[in-house]
N, C-alpha and C positions, 0 to 999 in steps of 0.2 A: 504494500500500500504506500501511496504518497499522501502524507498528512500535512495540512497547511494551516497557518493562521492567516486570516485575510480580513480586509475591511471592504464593506460595500454599503452604499447609501447611509453613511454615517454610523454604522455599527461594526463592531469587531466580532468575529466568530472563528470557529475552527471547522475544517472540512476535510473530505477525502476526495482526491482527484479521480475522476472517472472520465477518461478521454478528454474531451474539450470542456467538460463541466466540473464544477465543484459541488459536491453534496454537502449542504449545510447541516452539520451533525446535530447540534442542539435543536435546531428548528425542525429536524426530521424525526428525532427521537428524544422525547422529554426526559428520558432516563440518562441521557448522556450529558456530560458537563459542557461548558461553553468556552473553556480555555484549555490550551495544550497541557499546561502544567497539571491541572486537575485531572485531565484524561490520563496522563501518565501515572499520577498518584492513585487513580482508581484501579489500576492493575489489569490483569489478563481478561477478566470478565468483561470489562468495559471495552477493551480492545477487540474482543470477539464480536460485540454488538456492532462496533464500527465496521468490522470486516463483513458482517452479514448485510449491511445496508446497501441497497441497490438504488440506482438513479431513478428507476421507475417508481413513481409514487412518493419520492422524496422531494424536499425543497432543494433546488439546485440553482446555481448561477453559472453563466458562461465564464470560463476561466479567464478569458480575455477582458472581462468587465470588472474583475475584482483587483484590489491592490494586495499583493502578497507581502506579508510582513515576516520578520524573523520567526521561524517556526515556534520557538520558545522565547517570547519577548522578555520574560522575567526569570531567567535561570538564577538559582542561588549561587552558582559558581560558573565561571568561564575561565578555564585553565588551558594553557598551551605549553607544549614541549619545544625546547630549542634544540637546534643542531641535530636533527634526527634523520637526515639523509646523508649518505656518504659524500657525495659531491659538494653538498652544502657545507659540510664540516671542513672540506678543503678550502672552500671560499673563506670561511671564518678564520682558518689558520693564516691564510694569506693576508687577511686584514689585521692580524695581530691579536685575534681573540683567543683567549685560553680555552681549550676544549677539555672539559672534565671527563672522567671515566665513569660517570653515572648519568642517569636521566636528569635533565635540567628543566625544571618547571617554573612557570611564572603565572601570575594573575593578569588577566585582562579584566579590569573593573567592569561590572555589568552595565554601568552607565554608558559604555561604548557600543552596546548592542544596536545594530542598525538593520534595516530591511534589505532583502537581497538585491533590490533594484533602486534603492534610495541613494541620493548623492552622498559622497564622502567628502568631508571638509579638509582642505589644506589649512592647518592652524596658522594664525598670524604669528605664533610663537615658534614656528618650525619652517625650515627650508629643505628638509630632507625626508619627504614623504615616500614610502616604499610599500610594496605589495608582497604578500606571501600566500600562495595557493596552498590550502590544507584540507585534508579530509577531516570532517567534523564527526564526532561520536556523541550521541545523546544518551545519557544514562536512563534506564527505564524503571529501576527499583532501588530502594534504599539498601545500601550494602556497605560492608566493611570487611577487610581481610579476605578479599576475593582471590582465589588461586588463578594462575594462568589458565588452567584447564576449565575453570568455571566462568571465566570472564565473559565469554559470548552470551551467557544467560542473563547478564545485567544490562545488555545493550537494547535500547528501544529502537534505535535506527541511526541512519547516517545522513549527513548534510554536507554542504560546501561552505568553507570558511575562507574569507580573505583576512588574514591576520595583518591588517594595515598597521604600519609602524612609522613613528616619527624617529628616525635613526639618531638625530642629534640629541634628542631627549633620552633615548635608550642608552646611549653611550655615556651619559653624565653620571650614572649611578651604578653601584654594584648589582642592583636588581634591574630587571627590564620593564617593570610594571608601568612606570610613568610613560615611557616611550611607546607603550602598547595600548594605552587606555584613553587617548583623547576621544572626545565625543565623536560618534559616527564611525569609529575605527574598528568596529566589530561586526561587519555585515556577514550574515550567513543565511542559508536557505538553498534553493527557493522553497524547499519542503523537507520534511523528515521522511526518509525512505526506510521502510521496515527491513530487517535483516533478510527475510525470505526473498526479497527482490535483489539483494546485493550478493548473497553468497559469501565467499571469502573476500574480506575487504582488502586483502594484501595482493591484489593484482589489478588495480584500477589505474588507468592512465589519468594524469592530471596536468592541466596546462594553465598558464596565465598569458593573456594577450593584452597589450597596451596599444590602443588605437589600431588594433588588428595585427600588430607585430607580435609574434610569439616570443615571450621572454623566458618562460619556464615550460619544460616538457619532460615529464618523468613518470614513474610508476610507483604506486605504494608498496610494491614488493621490495623497493630499495630502502625502506625504513631500517634504521639501526635497531630500534626497539619497536616491536610490533604492537598492534592495538591491545592485545591481551596482556602483554608485559607492562604496558603503560597503566592499564586499569589495576593490575595487581600491585604495582608500585605505589600508585596514588592511594589506593584503598588501605594500604599498610599504615598510612599516615592519618587519613581522614575518612569520615563517613561520606560516601557519595550519595547524592539525592536524585530522585526523579527530575529530569529536566536539566541536570548539570551538563555543560557543554565542554568537551575536550577537543582541542585542536591538536592534531597528531604530528605536526611538523611540516616544514616546507622544503622542497628540493632546491637545487642550485638555480641561478639565474636572477637573483634579486638585484634590484637597481644599485644598491650600495656596493656590490661586488664588481660592477662593470668598470672598465677602465677607458675613460673616466666614468664615475657614477652617473647614472641617468635616472634621477628621481622624477616621480610623476609631478605634473604641474596642473594648474587650473585649466580646465578644458579637456584634459586627457580622460579616456574611458578605459577602465580596468575591467577585464572580463576573466573570470575563473571558471574552468570547466573540469568536471570529473565524470569519467565514464560511468554509465548506468545511473547517474544522479541527474545531471543536467548542467546548468550554468547559473552564475550570478553575475551582475554587471553594475558598475557604478561610475557615474560622471563625477570627476573631481571638481569641487567648487571652493571658492574662498570662504573661510569662516566669517560669518557676519560679525561686524563690530557693533 
């Protein structure tokens, strides 16, 4: 299934994509919640009700007529792993970044969450705006101390993340959080794709294009730490909650590593594609003063 959070005619709801239509879940079945977070918290029984809903007899909207929002607009955590692709690690080494021998995680503050097709702001406090194509993982149930073997069972689905980065702010601090958390710098979507439609998440092609030019082109099989290892590692430290978003790393080709760097500017269009999920796209605009 492809599950969406959408707005239409002044109201926000959640839906299931059925071809060129969106089934409005709460409007079609009063037993279903009206937000993605509540749906994930409701567990397998609610998800089965969603799976059983058909467009015939349901309240539907043309997909082209709705505004798609971040699938989980209000996650409790938005976490991202750094330097998790082999060639990207080499880029980091060439830039003088110390590469540790364990997983490197940082927060993207949830105030950065942005819709999959909404504009991304170039902050007036930054001149080094960068993109990062990443497979996003959304947690489906509350969990702690999850083994690598059991990790697939806690995944609600997959999405596309552009881990937008203000590199000048990222490099100012021992932690990356400030440079990763400007408003609008967490676009993801366009939907949450359930695991049955993805299969093994470690064989998906992902690309970034800026104004149609391919900047990143790699495959999730080249992760250093796979999705299951990431979940096991994080859940050793903290309880993961339904709706938590994990960005699983970016491949080589980021703007800061180009010679010379080619940061994105106002008017540029960033497009991130992942096989079997789709794409998200953002116009870069100036931050309003």
